[in-house]
C-alpha positions in Angstrom: 0.0 0.1 0.0 1.3 3.5 -0.9 2.0 5.8 2.0 0.3 9.0 2.3 2.2 12.2 2.5 3.8 12.6 5.9 3.1 15.3 8.4 5.7 14.3 10.9 4.8 14.6 14.5 7.4 13.4 17.0 6.0 11.5 20.0 6.3 12.2 23.6 5.2 9.5 25.8 4.6 9.2 29.7 4.1 5.6 31.0 3.4 4.3 34.5 4.1 0.8 35.9 1.5 -1.7 34.5 1.8 -4.1 37.4 4.1 -5.0 40.3 6.6 -7.1 38.3 9.5 -4.6 37.6 11.9 -7.3 36.5 9.7 -8.4 33.5 8.1 -5.1 33.0 5.4 -4.5 30.2 5.9 -1.4 28.2 4.8 0.5 25.2 8.4 1.5 24.5 8.8 -1.2 21.8 5.8 0.2 19.8 7.3 3.7 20.1 10.6 2.3 18.6 8.6 0.7 15.7 6.4 3.7 15.0 9.6 5.9 15.0 11.5 3.7 12.6 8.4 3.3 10.3 7.8 7.0 10.0 11.3 8.5 10.6 10.1 10.5 13.6 11.7 10.8 17.0 10.2 9.9 20.3 10.8 10.8 24.0 9.9 8.3 26.6 9.6 9.2 30.4 8.4 7.0 33.1 5.8 8.6 35.3 4.7 7.0 38.6 3.8 9.9 40.9 1.8 13.2 40.6 5.0 15.2 41.1 6.8 13.2 38.4 4.0 13.8 36.0 4.0 17.5 36.6 7.8 17.7 36.3 7.8 15.7 33.1 5.1 17.6 31.4 7.1 20.8 32.2 10.2 19.1 30.4 8.1 18.0 27.4 6.6 21.6 26.9 10.2 22.6 25.7 10.4 20.1 23.0 10.3 21.4 19.4 9.0 19.4 16.5 6.7 17.2 18.7 2.9 16.9 18.1 1.7 13.8 19.9 1.4 13.2 23.6 0.8 9.5 24.3 -0.2 8.8 27.9 0.2 5.1 28.7 -1.4 4.4 32.0 -4.2 2.5 33.8 -7.3 4.5 33.9 -10.9 4.9 35.0 -13.5 7.5 34.0 -11.9 10.9 34.0 -8.7 9.7 35.8 -5.2 8.5 34.9 -4.0 6.0 37.5 -0.3 6.3 38.5 1.5 3.7 40.6 0.1 4.9 44.0 -1.9 7.9 43.2 -4.0 9.4 40.3 -4.5 12.6 38.3 -7.9 13.7 37.0 -8.5 15.4 33.6 -8.7 18.9 35.2 -5.4 18.5 37.1 -3.8 17.1 34.0 -4.9 20.2 32.1 -3.5 22.4 34.8 -0.2 20.5 34.6 -0.2 20.9 30.9 -1.2 24.5 30.8 -0.8 25.9 27.2 2.4 24.1 26.5 0.8 21.6 24.2 -1.2 23.8 21.9 -2.2 22.0 18.6 -0.8 18.7 19.8 -2.8 15.3 19.7 -3.3 13.8 23.1 -3.9 10.0 23.1 -5.1 8.5 26.4 -3.7 4.9 26.1 -5.7 4.0 29.3 -8.8 2.2 30.1 -12.0 4.3 30.4 -10.4 7.6 30.9 -12.4 9.5 28.4 -15.7 7.8 29.5 -16.9 11.2 30.9 -19.3 13.9 30.0 -18.3 15.5 26.8 -18.1 19.0 28.4 -15.1 17.6 30.5 -13.2 16.6 27.2 -14.1 20.0 25.7 -12.9 21.9 28.8 -9.6 19.8 28.7 -9.3 20.7 25.1 -10.0 24.5 25.7 -7.7 24.7 28.7 -4.8 23.1 26.9 -5.3 24.2 23.3 -4.8 20.6 22.0 -6.2 19.9 18.6 -7.5 16.3 19.1 -8.1 13.9 22.1 -8.3 10.2 21.6 -8.8 7.5 24.0 -10.8 4.5 25.1 -14.3 4.7 26.6 -14.2 1.2 28.2 -11.8 -1.2 29.8 -9.7 -2.7 27.1 -7.4 -5.7 26.7 -3.7 -4.6 26.9 -2.6 -6.2 23.6 -5.7 -4.9 21.7 -5.2 -1.4 22.9 -1.5 -1.5 22.3 -2.1 -2.6 18.7 -4.6 0.2 18.4 -2.1 2.7 19.7 0.6 1.6 17.2 -2.0 2.0 14.4 -2.8 5.5 15.6 0.7 6.5 16.0 1.3 5.5 12.5 -1.7 7.1 11.0 -1.2 10.3 12.9 2.0 10.8 10.7 0.0 10.9 7.6 -2.7 13.5 8.3 -2.8 17.1 8.9 -6.6 17.3 9.3 -7.7 15.3 12.3 -11.3 15.2 11.4 -10.3 13.3 8.1 -7.9 11.1 10.1 -10.7 10.1 12.5 -13.2 9.5 9.7 -10.8 7.2 7.7 -9.4 5.4 10.7 -13.0 4.5 12.0 -13.9 3.2 8.6 -10.8 1.2 8.1 -10.8 -0.4 11.6 -14.5 -0.3 12.4 -14.3 -3.7 14.4 -11.3 -2.7 16.4 -12.7 0.8 17.3 -16.0 -1.0 18.4 -14.1 -3.5 20.5 -12.0 -1.0 22.2 -14.4 1.8 22.6 -11.9 4.2 20.9 -13.3 7.7 20.6 -11.9 11.0 19.2 -12.6 14.6 19.9 -11.2 17.2 17.5 -11.5 20.9 16.8 
C-alpha cells in the first residue's frame, strides 16, 4: 500500500507501571521504537509514577520542538489516569499541561479515561489548546489497545486534518474501534 504524505509529529510518551513485576516489565516502548522507525520520527519516553513526576515531566516536554503527539500510557478509570500509587484527573492534568501543548494530539492509552461527559473533554481541550483527544471509553485488553495505539501513532503521521484522520481510521478499523471503545474529539 502506498504511504500518504507525511506530516511528521514526533511522539512524547509518559508511562506508568502496569503491574508490580518490575523485572519483567510490560511497556509500550517497543511500539514507540517501531512507530519511530516506520515514520522516521523521534520519540521521547519518560516513566511517570507519581503526581510530582507527571507535573515535572510535562514541564520538560513543553520545551520540545517538533513534537505533536502526547501519548499517555497508564491504567485509567473514567476521568482519571492511575499512577503507581496515586491518580490525576483530567482537570489536574490540564493544569499540569497548561498551554504548553497547543495544537498537539493527546492520546489516552488507558482504560475508560475519556468515558466522561463531553463537556469535560471540551474543557480539557479548551484549557490546553490541543487539537485532538483520543482514548478508550471502556476497559480494554492490553494487547488490543497497544495494537490500536501503534496504528494510531502510524496514521497520525499521514494526516494534517484530524477530522479526516478520524473518519478514515474509523472506517478502516471499524471492528477494532468498536471492541476497544476508541473515541476521538477534534477541533
